[in-house]
C-alpha atoms as one frame of an Amber mdcrd trajectory, in Angstrom:
protein
   0.000   0.000   0.000   1.100   3.587  -0.730  -0.306   4.868   2.555   1.472
   8.212   2.862   3.262  10.781   0.789   7.050  10.601   0.666   9.366  13.213
   2.123  12.457  14.949   0.773  14.928  16.879   2.891  16.139  18.782  -0.188
  14.139  20.487  -2.964  12.825  18.027  -5.520  14.642  19.857  -8.337  17.940
  19.091  -6.599  17.051  15.433  -5.947  15.732  14.464  -9.407  17.734  15.103
 -12.590  14.835  15.037 -15.082  11.436  16.666 -14.638   8.819  15.221 -17.000
   6.131  17.884 -17.079   2.595  17.425 -18.243   1.413  20.649 -19.887  -2.362
  21.197 -19.795  -3.245  22.128 -16.225   0.394  22.141 -15.070   2.318  24.709
 -17.132  -0.579  26.341 -18.946  -4.350  26.298 -19.279  -5.428  27.161 -22.804
  -3.637  30.293 -23.948  -2.516  31.350 -20.462   0.351  30.212 -18.269  -0.463
  28.808 -14.869   0.452  31.710 -12.541   4.045  31.416 -11.365   4.855  28.470
 -13.654   7.566  30.160 -15.728   9.444  31.433 -12.674   9.142  28.082 -10.901
  10.561  26.201 -13.887  13.424  28.651 -14.239  14.296  28.090 -10.591  14.111
  24.308 -11.045  16.536  24.515 -13.964  18.945  26.581 -11.883  18.950  23.709
  -9.368  20.161  21.323 -12.070  16.903  19.705 -13.171  16.527  19.106 -16.909
  12.965  19.640 -18.141  10.985  17.613 -20.661   7.521  18.813 -21.661   5.229
  15.872 -22.323   1.605  15.924 -23.329  -1.180  13.507 -24.137  -2.602  16.173
 -26.454  -1.757  14.929 -29.952  -3.166  17.866 -31.906  -0.119  20.156 -31.966
   3.415  19.675 -33.257   6.412  19.903 -30.889   7.403  23.120 -32.666   3.989
  24.648 -31.952   4.080  23.519 -28.326   7.582  24.930 -27.843   6.553  28.235
 -29.421   3.559  28.439 -27.092   5.754  27.760 -24.070   8.250  30.393 -25.198
   5.452  32.948 -25.600   4.447  32.217 -22.003   7.966  32.840 -20.742   9.043
  29.193 -20.463  12.314  28.375 -22.215  11.686  25.432 -24.553  12.692  24.054
 -27.941  11.017  21.390 -30.061  13.556  18.826 -28.841  12.300  19.371 -25.271
   8.736  18.373 -26.200   7.426  14.811 -26.382   3.827  14.228 -27.465   1.514
  11.235 -27.406   1.406  11.569 -31.195   5.158  10.892 -31.325   4.760   7.948
 -28.968   1.919   6.557 -31.121   4.062   6.942 -34.235   6.899   4.989 -32.607
   4.473   2.223 -31.647   3.272   2.093 -35.278   6.834   1.928 -36.666   7.808
  -0.815 -34.238   4.759  -2.874 -35.235   4.499  -2.207 -38.974   7.871  -0.848
 -40.082   8.986   2.396 -41.726   7.040   3.409 -44.800   3.880   1.594 -43.698
   0.652   3.286 -44.862  -1.490   4.219 -41.851  -4.779   6.076 -41.587  -4.300
   9.372 -39.745  -7.431  10.453 -37.861  -6.447  13.519 -35.871  -4.836  16.945
 -36.014  -1.670  18.453 -37.429   0.436  17.133 -34.558  -0.468  13.525 -35.285
   0.133  13.921 -39.021   3.550  15.506 -38.457   4.567  12.792 -35.988   3.666
   9.997 -38.383   5.636  11.625 -41.202   8.649  12.301 -38.965   8.686   8.644
 -37.883   8.914   7.524 -41.524   5.328   6.317 -41.905   3.028   7.096 -44.859
  -0.165   8.751 -43.556  -3.249   8.267 -45.723  -6.866   9.342 -45.537  -9.519
   7.022 -44.233 -11.442   6.541 -47.511 -10.343   4.323 -50.380 -10.103   7.411
 -52.595  -7.521   8.874 -50.175  -5.433   5.714 -49.908  -7.214   4.185 -46.937
  -7.662   0.880 -48.736  -3.911   0.253 -48.490  -3.623   1.118 -44.789  -2.237
  -1.422 -42.335  -3.515   0.427 -39.237  -5.565   3.368 -37.980  -3.864   5.894
 -35.693  -6.141   8.337 -33.861  -5.517  11.458 -31.796  -7.279  14.602 -30.648
  -8.076  16.913 -33.551 -10.563  19.772 -33.174 -11.295  19.759 -36.901 -11.867
  16.019 -37.374 -15.198  15.545 -39.183 -17.895  12.979 -38.516 -17.569  11.461
 -42.000 -13.974  10.425 -41.311 -14.841   9.126 -37.848 -17.588   7.004 -39.410
 -15.253   5.521 -42.046 -12.552   4.820 -39.448 -15.056   3.094 -37.176 -16.098
   0.731 -39.962 -12.473  -0.041 -40.857 -11.590  -0.803 -37.226 -14.697  -2.953
 -36.792 -13.713  -4.896 -39.897 -10.272  -5.718 -38.477  -7.828  -2.883 -39.163
  -5.452  -2.539 -36.157  -5.991   0.609 -34.087  -3.479   2.748 -32.173  -4.799
   5.633 -30.060  -2.617   8.488 -28.897  -4.347   8.659 -25.493  -7.605   8.070
 -23.654  -8.018  11.275 -21.589 -11.732  11.807 -21.062 -11.222  15.496 -20.334
  -8.657  18.270 -20.512  -8.575  21.757 -18.950  -9.350  24.484 -21.488  -9.928
  28.215 -21.341 -13.656  27.434 -21.514 -13.456  24.977 -18.608 -13.012  21.210
 -18.399 -13.639  19.974 -21.943 -14.075  16.512 -23.553 -10.815  14.912 -24.643
  -9.793  12.265 -27.148 -10.890   9.567 -24.708 -14.513  10.419 -25.489 -13.926
   9.497 -29.139 -11.977   6.383 -28.128 -14.864   5.276 -25.924 -17.369   5.790
 -28.732 -15.265   3.848 -31.243 -14.734   1.079 -28.704 -18.447   0.736 -28.059
 -19.205   0.609 -31.783 -16.383  -1.744 -32.813 -15.818  -3.830 -29.697 -12.091
  -3.179 -30.213  -9.728  -1.870 -27.545  -6.879   0.147 -29.074  -3.180   0.019
 -28.304  -2.711   3.251 -26.332   0.494   5.308 -26.507  -0.192   8.107 -24.022
  -0.341   8.171 -20.241  -1.065   6.122 -18.231   0.325   3.552 -20.653   4.113
   3.195 -20.929   5.047   4.341 -24.480   5.001   8.120 -23.863   7.055   8.026
 -20.662   9.418   5.400 -22.084   9.942   7.580 -25.166  10.644  10.616 -22.973
  13.315   8.872 -20.918  14.823   7.316 -24.051  15.176  10.722 -25.705  16.015
  12.892 -22.706  18.045  10.577 -20.516  17.937  10.968 -16.759  18.781   8.501
 -14.033  16.297   9.953 -11.536  13.207  11.166 -13.430  10.209  12.777 -11.740
   6.773  12.867 -13.357   4.914  16.137 -12.692   1.215  16.291 -13.487  -2.286
  17.354 -12.492  -4.217  14.139 -13.146  -4.234  11.056 -10.977  -5.599   8.767
 -13.689  -3.001   9.607 -16.342   0.084  11.398 -15.014   0.306   9.708 -11.626
  -0.924   6.262 -12.633   1.459   6.388 -15.597   4.383   7.165 -13.295   3.425
   4.264 -11.036   3.345   1.893 -14.006   6.908   2.720 -15.062   8.240   2.864
 -11.496   8.874   6.626 -11.467   8.254   9.009  -8.577   5.673  11.738  -9.159
   4.520  15.174  -8.027   0.842  16.108  -8.250   0.117  19.826  -8.585  -3.323
  21.219  -7.813  -3.621  23.628 -10.748  -5.540  21.343 -13.104  -8.027  18.487
 -13.018  -7.542  16.472  -9.820  -8.577  17.967  -6.477  -9.367  16.885  -2.936
 -12.336  14.687  -3.904 -10.108  12.705  -6.272  -7.240  12.511  -3.782  -9.220
  11.139  -0.833 -10.616   8.352  -3.042  -7.344   7.531  -4.829  -6.405   3.845
  -4.896  -2.715   3.028  -4.345  -1.873   2.820  -8.053  -3.032   6.428  -8.554
  -1.332   8.049  -5.548   1.448  10.595  -6.087   4.794  10.479  -4.310   4.605
  14.215  -3.524   1.898  16.888  -3.469   2.069  20.673  -3.953  -0.245  23.523
  -4.891   1.782  24.368  -7.985   5.204  24.086  -9.599   6.827  26.053  -6.788
   6.719  22.673  -5.046   9.746  21.653  -7.114  12.009  24.076  -5.249  11.179
  23.293  -1.634  11.736  20.325   0.689   8.742  18.097   1.359   8.103  17.244
   5.030   7.376  13.777   6.312   3.734  13.080   7.329   3.740  11.548  10.804
   1.045   9.499  12.516   0.052   9.714  16.179  -2.549   7.835  18.164  -5.495
  10.136  18.824  -8.632   9.725  20.911 -10.759   8.879  17.880  -8.092   7.122
  15.806  -4.866   7.979  13.975  -3.960  11.633  13.648  -1.665  12.717  10.817
   0.574  15.746  11.284   2.525  17.697   8.677   4.151  20.923   9.829   1.613
  22.939  11.791  -1.353  21.028  10.352  -3.086  17.898  11.605  -5.822  15.774
  10.044  -7.981  12.912  11.217 -10.998  10.919  10.119 -13.578  10.601  12.897
 -16.956   8.946  12.317 -16.010   8.762   8.657 -15.501  12.521   8.269 -12.179
  14.138   7.395 -11.198  17.216   9.412  -8.080  19.378   9.169  -6.891  22.067
  11.570  -3.830  24.180  12.304  -1.948  24.246  15.586  -1.189  27.927  16.112
   0.192  29.787  13.089  -0.845  27.782  10.011   2.526  27.848   8.223   2.756
  26.274   4.764  -0.772  25.741   3.440   0.421  22.828   1.284   1.020  20.946
   4.527  -2.733  21.067   5.191  -3.336  19.158   1.962  -0.564  16.686   2.744
  -1.978  15.960   6.192  -5.486  15.599   4.776  -4.345  13.165   2.104  -2.354
  11.064   4.585  -5.342  10.765   6.914  -7.740   9.981   4.062  -5.519   7.265
   2.541  -4.913   5.666   5.925  -8.670   5.579   6.538  -9.381   4.193   3.062
  -6.769   1.447   3.392  -7.920   0.417   6.875 -11.672   0.507   6.295 -12.254
   0.430   2.557 -14.366   3.586   2.899 -13.711   6.975   1.316 -13.599   9.754
   3.907 -16.488  12.210   3.882 -15.239  15.683   2.882 -18.563  17.494   3.124
 -17.918  20.962   4.485 -14.141  20.565   4.332 -12.361  23.733   3.229  -8.615
  23.479   2.652  -6.440  26.596   2.269  -4.834  27.357  -1.068  -1.530  29.103
  -1.632  -2.001  32.702  -2.770  -0.838  33.100  -6.368   0.170  36.272  -8.229
  -2.224  37.801 -10.719  -1.656  37.118 -14.410
């Protein structure tokens, strides 16, 4: 069981030599940087951490992603970016060989990745070369039309192998939490009865490709989603940091099974440049009490409560104590702690 968060006496950026950063909800949300992200990443680099920017979003090319990061004040080149489209292309090359004709159902990022890997992307219809295809590769593409989805579904149902860039059901956008490529994958699966080979998190290909390209003896996965970023890190045996700037929040954390639990937890990327204290357990009147810094948390009568002893100190410690108490309760009883009425402090962030 992964019952508690880990501790680090030194900043994470000094302990790990490669930071593998998810993008949506971690570094930026839509067209805007997460407040403080650029400065936090600059500080992490100064501590010796190399940064790789990895994304399950297959719609944009590495060049476009790097340009977006640069515009937001984050130093990045195309070589620093690894996408699920690139990971899907590598899977296709390994299975079907260079030059293989494959149906491309997705955006510009997927098309570019297939070409760069030495594959021959074709359209889904026979008129566009689809009749020669040896596989279908799908990825998020905002301009994908229903006609092509329909043709691809029939081809997959009739036996054409299928590789999907990722299965994210949602992603954070400027308009709010929006449907991701996983919604299309689920629809195709229900129609065809076929489960695709998946390249993106939480499956291994994307993280394996990142480490292969970037190196790093002590990589750290940094993300905002338990079911992709953190579960993916667990699957490849890599430590992880969950930041609270994107999808997953307290409701997700208290219910997280061991395979989706992060190694570390922080409000945002500033958590890379600070030590992480050790959650400690003490016997309380109503059961175990978990203490981190000035904060303590317990689950009594099934309800999670958190309080500060004197000056509150680091507000991230409140979250760490809450998570430790909730996981301990879940592992001992099988029940998810009740968080009704729970209000946890959030670190104040600068205005955009």
